[in-house]
VOTOR-548336 format. One line per 10 residues: number of its first residue (from 0); for each residue x, y, z of C-alpha. Coordinates in nm, 3 decimals, m for minus. Last residue first. Layout:
N
NUM) X,Y,Z  ...
! end
This chain:
228
227) 10.871,9.657,11.404  11.054,9.987,11.425  10.807,10.252,11.541  10.947,10.604,11.513  10.782,10.872,11.728  10.789,11.210,11.553  10.460,11.337,11.697  10.355,11.097,11.971  10.344,10.738,12.087  10.422,10.591,12.428
217) 10.477,10.215,12.414  10.246,9.983,12.611  10.345,9.615,12.618  10.468,9.572,12.976  10.227,9.821,13.134  9.919,9.654,12.982  9.623,9.714,13.213  9.760,10.032,13.371  9.864,10.177,13.036  9.525,10.096,12.884
207) 9.343,10.254,13.180  9.563,10.563,13.159  9.458,10.601,12.797  9.094,10.623,12.902  9.018,10.818,12.584  9.238,10.780,12.278  9.221,11.079,12.042  9.592,11.096,11.946  9.770,10.804,12.114  9.761,10.426,12.163
197) 10.090,10.246,12.123  10.048,9.878,12.202  10.314,9.621,12.105  10.305,9.253,12.207  9.930,9.205,12.160  9.816,8.938,12.407  9.528,9.134,12.553  9.420,9.434,12.343  9.071,9.292,12.287  9.006,9.303,12.661
187) 9.035,9.684,12.663  8.803,9.715,12.366  8.545,9.494,12.538  8.572,9.709,12.851  8.508,10.011,12.632  8.770,10.248,12.491  8.634,10.551,12.309  8.895,10.687,12.063  9.163,10.425,11.979  9.394,10.660,11.789
177) 9.718,10.527,11.651  9.926,10.212,11.698  9.870,9.837,11.697  10.111,9.545,11.720  10.151,9.173,11.657  9.794,9.096,11.554  9.744,8.736,11.450  9.607,8.642,11.110  9.331,8.698,10.855  9.014,8.704,11.067
167) 9.237,8.867,11.328  9.239,9.183,11.114  8.862,9.232,11.129  8.858,9.144,11.499  9.129,9.403,11.565  8.926,9.679,11.400  8.611,9.568,11.581  8.792,9.575,11.918  8.935,9.918,11.831  8.587,10.064,11.824
157) 8.393,10.168,11.507  8.542,10.515,11.568  8.888,10.361,11.566  9.057,10.703,11.537  9.323,10.656,11.269  9.431,10.299,11.336  9.753,10.132,11.218  9.772,9.756,11.270  10.085,9.538,11.255  9.995,9.197,11.119
147) 10.104,8.839,11.171  10.404,8.640,11.285  10.680,8.845,11.122  10.519,9.156,10.982  10.239,9.214,10.731  10.087,9.561,10.755  9.718,9.598,10.846  9.581,9.947,10.787  9.255,10.090,10.919  8.930,10.190,10.750
137) 8.650,10.404,10.891  8.276,10.461,10.868  8.176,10.693,11.154  7.924,10.614,11.428  8.024,10.258,11.354  8.085,10.051,11.043  8.419,9.921,10.925  8.519,10.013,10.571  8.796,9.792,10.431  9.057,9.647,10.662
127) 9.314,9.790,10.424  9.611,9.569,10.353  9.986,9.613,10.313  10.202,9.311,10.227  10.231,9.383,9.857  10.051,9.712,9.788  9.688,9.798,9.858  9.574,9.447,9.949  9.201,9.473,10.015  8.954,9.391,10.289
117) 8.638,9.552,10.151  8.498,9.851,9.961  8.802,10.075,9.921  8.724,10.377,9.705  9.017,10.495,9.492  9.057,10.866,9.421  9.334,10.991,9.193  9.480,11.329,9.277  9.451,11.705,9.240  9.095,11.794,9.143
107) 8.961,11.445,9.207  9.082,11.454,9.568  8.926,11.793,9.635  8.599,11.694,9.468  8.575,11.380,9.682  8.644,11.577,9.999  8.378,11.836,9.915  8.128,11.571,9.807  8.160,11.411,10.149  8.294,11.059,10.194
97) 8.057,10.763,10.209  8.293,10.491,10.092  8.637,10.434,10.248  8.922,10.627,10.089  9.246,10.543,9.906  9.419,10.848,9.758  9.653,10.798,9.463  9.870,11.109,9.423  9.831,11.304,9.098  10.007,11.609,9.243
87) 10.249,11.586,9.540  10.305,11.933,9.689  9.961,12.055,9.584  9.808,11.723,9.680  9.974,11.749,10.023  9.847,12.103,10.079  9.491,12.003,9.990  9.497,11.690,10.207  9.634,11.844,10.526  9.293,11.863,10.691
77) 9.226,11.496,10.610  9.279,11.330,10.949  9.188,11.610,11.192  8.921,11.727,10.948  8.724,11.401,10.953  8.650,11.186,10.646  8.796,10.854,10.751  9.113,10.646,10.748  9.273,10.824,10.457  9.536,10.619,10.273
67) 9.784,10.817,10.066  10.005,10.665,9.799  10.347,10.685,9.638  10.505,10.940,9.871  10.856,11.022,9.743  10.743,11.352,9.592  10.625,11.455,9.940  10.992,11.443,10.046  11.037,11.289,10.391  11.348,11.429,10.560
57) 11.189,11.435,10.905  11.203,11.815,10.922  11.046,11.834,10.576  10.765,11.600,10.672  10.699,11.808,10.985  10.677,12.133,10.787  10.456,11.966,10.527  10.216,11.841,10.796  10.215,12.172,10.984  10.128,12.364,10.670
47) 9.863,12.113,10.573  9.672,12.134,10.900  9.451,11.865,11.056  9.659,11.551,11.022  9.730,11.396,10.683  9.615,11.035,10.706  9.833,10.729,10.637  10.126,10.811,10.410  10.270,10.522,10.209  10.621,10.485,10.070
37) 10.573,10.112,10.148  10.909,10.072,10.320  10.874,10.410,10.492  10.526,10.379,10.638  10.447,10.741,10.719  10.211,10.854,10.994  9.932,11.106,11.036  9.708,11.210,11.325  9.521,11.515,11.444  9.542,11.791,11.702
27) 9.874,11.970,11.676  10.238,11.887,11.746  10.510,12.081,11.570  10.827,11.879,11.523  11.179,11.945,11.651  11.072,11.857,12.005  11.017,11.493,11.901  10.747,11.336,12.121  10.442,11.557,12.162  10.084,11.422,12.168
17) 9.866,11.616,11.925  10.001,11.400,11.646  10.142,11.441,11.297  10.432,11.267,11.121  10.430,10.950,11.329  10.709,10.747,11.176  10.656,10.384,11.076  10.936,10.143,10.997  10.803,9.796,10.920  11.036,9.523,10.804
7) 10.810,9.329,10.576  10.734,8.960,10.547  10.545,8.841,10.240  10.369,8.515,10.328  10.026,8.676,10.364  9.852,8.547,10.677  9.636,8.240,10.647  9.262,8.258,10.580
! end
């Protein structure tokens, strides 16, 4: 299948990360980022107060967020959900299947829950990989950019190589950011040829990635802006 013909300028700001970058933001364990052109928040970090504080510092009004995509049902990615839904009621929340009753009830009480079952276009030029299976079921984002897709990963529990393989079935990968979690030799090889690598958050063996790809690695962190 060929890549979607819609080309997007991608501006993504990391709104929550345990790796520091912008000293004006509070870093804490977890991950969240905001895709400005799509008005889309990906994950909410682990603490709602910190998330809202960081959004405010960055000039991102929760009322301007049109949709939330949660990668998976872990506290460090959905811990800010309740606070976000209070600040932005009736928000559409896209989840992979298999979430807990508690998370489902929380979303239904303040937002609109949409279960993503497969590769799916969420808004023009922005796709979910659909649920990828591993120790934890997880979805990632694939945003259309010039020449292919820019991938956003929450933790990559199914392994980043599987995430990239799912996206490469639809086009080339031009960049990938977020948590890569456990990094096997296969995962490391799967990163070859990607022009923009910014592993952060929960990524183990990060030094190995940096050593293998010093020319394409970009340090991520809380407040980092990725202009693609």
